[in-house]
N, C-alpha and C positions, 0 to 999 in steps of 0.2 A: 632720580635725583643722582644715585649712582652713574644710571647710565649716562645723564647729561656731561657728569664731570668726568668723565673715562671718553666722551666722546670729542670734547671740548680741551683736553690735557695738550696743554702746548699749542692749541692754536686760538681757540675762544679765551681770553685768561678774564674770568670773571674779578680777578683782586677780592678774595674773600679776607675779610676783618672779624673777626671775634671780638664782641663788645664784651661779654661776658662768659663764663661758660653755658655753652649749651645754642649759644645765640648768636649768630654768624649772619653779618648781612655784606651781600656781593657788592665791591663797592663801584664797580664797572658798570654793573645794572643800574645803579644810584643814580652816576653820572650820565648815563645814557638817557634813561628816562628823564631827568630834569632837561636834558638839551630839547628831547622830542616834544615837552611841554613848552619851552621857550620858542621852539620855531612852530608849534602851531599858535601860539600865541602872538608871535610876529606877525606871522599869515593873516589872521583872523583882525589884528588891529590896522593892518596895511590895506586890508580890502573892504574895512569899513572905517577909515578915519577919514575919506573924503566921498562917502559914499553918493553916487551919481543915479538919477533916475532911470536913465539908459546905460548899464555897467560898460566899465571896460578894465582892459587889463587883469591884473589881481582880482578885483570884485568883480571882473565876468567869473573868470574860472572858480570863485570857492561859490558863487551862486549857483553854476551849472551843477558841481555837488550837493549844495544843500536842496535844491529843487530836486536832483535825481530823489536824495535820499527821502524827501518829503513825500514822492512820487511812492516809493515802495512802502514806508510807514503808512501812507492814505489805504494802499491795496491791502497791506496784511494787517492794521490794525484801526482803521476806518478813524473818521474828523477826531473821534474824543482819544483815541488812542494816539494818533500824532500831535496834537495839542498835546497832551502831558508828557510825552516820551522823546518828541522833539529833542531837547535841549541833551538829553543824556545819552541818544544814539548819534546824533551830529557830533557832539564831544567824541565818544566812543571810537567812530571811524574814523576821525581825523588822525586821533594819537596815532591809531593802528596803522594808520596808511604808511602817514611819516615814521612813525616807529618800524615799521617792516624795512622801509627802504634806507632809512638813515645807514645802516648799517653797508652798505654799497658805496657811501662816498668815498672817493680816493683817501689813503692812510697818508696823509700829511704832518707828520709831525705827532699824529695821536693814532691812539688803538680804538679806531670808533668799529661798534659794533651794533647789534638791534637790542632794545628792550627785552622782544617778544623771543629774543632767543634765549632765555632763562625761562624755567619752567615756573621759579615763583612768581615771577611777572604774570603769566600767561591764566597761572591757577588764581592768583587774585584778583584778575579780571574776570575769568569766567565766576568765583565763587559773590564777586560785586552782581551781577547780569543777576544772579539767582536772587542775592537781598533786593536787588531793584524789583524784580518781581513780585514779591512777596510785600514789598511795600506799597504799591501800586495794586495789589490783589486785598489785601485790607484795608486801602483806601477806598477801593471802589462796593467792595462787598463786605466788609469786618471781618470780624475774626472766624465767619463762618466760610471764608476762603477756604480755610484749609481742611474744611469736609472732604474736598478731592482726594484727599490722603487716603480713607475709609470706603473711599466708592468702588467699584460696585456695591462690595460688604467691606467689613472689620477685619475679615481674613486676609485682604488684599492689601492692607499695610505695610507690612516686611516688603512686598513686590514695589508698590508705590515709591516706601524711600529710598529704596535700591534706584530705581530709575531716578528720581531726586537728584540722588548723588551722583549717578555715572553722566546726566547730561554736563554738569561742568567739566568734570574730569573729560570726557572726550572732546569737549572746546577745547581745554586749555592745552590738550595732547597735539590735537592736529595743529592746532598754530604753530609751539612751541617745536615739534617736528618738524614741521617744514621751512620755517626759517633757521631754524640753528642748523639742517643740513645743507639747505642754500648757502649760507656764508663759511661751513667747513670746506663744501667742495669748491666753491670762489677761490678761498686762499690755498688748495691743493692744487688748483689748478693755474694758480699763476706761479707757484713751484715747477710746475712741471712743463709747462706753456705759457710763459708769461705774456706771450704776443697773440692777439686775434680773440682767441679761444675765450680767453677772459671775459673779454668785453661784449662779446656774443651772447656769455651765459650770464653780464650784470643785465642785458636788455630782457633777456628771458627772466632773470630774477625779479627783474622791477615789474613784470606781468605778474608774476606769481605773489610778491607781496601785496598787490592791489587783489588781487584774489584773495587770497587769504581774508585781506581786510574786512572784502564785502562778504564773504563766508560768514565771518565772525557776527559781523551786524547782522545779518541776514537772520541766521539762528540767534542772536539776542530779539530780534522783533518778532520770531515765530516763537519766544516764548514768552515774551508779552502781551501778544494778541489775544491768547484765551480769556484774559482779567477781564478783558473790555468786551470780548463777546459773552461773557458770563455774565456780565453786570447787564447787560440788556437781553 
């Protein structure tokens, strides 16, 4: 957290507000999270408002992404896993994709940043993924799902717990580091060379934002997949 604050001091403004002793909320992160959710909701509403058998426009774009994600889920989690996890995975990807890119919009009268440039957001999402895996695991296999923590022997419990903690941590740090570094570099480029070069970097960052959303989503599918494989 100290690294994030040092890196973003004077560049990325989190607008921290202390609600009471020891509890601080980064209001900029909250604003951008709400904006991201609103954009996702508008896109989905626009795509489904007048759905047609032969899609076109925004409906076609959204369906391309959904079909692509369904194919990935089918290949990684099987039909049962896809049916169970599709709403969560698709929503997660759309939020990440829009959230990663929103910080690259022109700064017109507002300080726009990606909500995913805040370690609190990425860690919260990674923990949510882990909890979702546990929920699916208990739903499919009962409390016996947690037996894998003591396999192949009870002596492996500390190592298995450490691995379980490292997964969301690495997922969160990877996403957070890439997005924060990209936004800081973009701001620096605008100060050093305000023409052409920042525009090139924006194009590159758009690709990076998509790739990071894809990686996080794939790691989510990979984490959920063993639940359905063990069930069978």
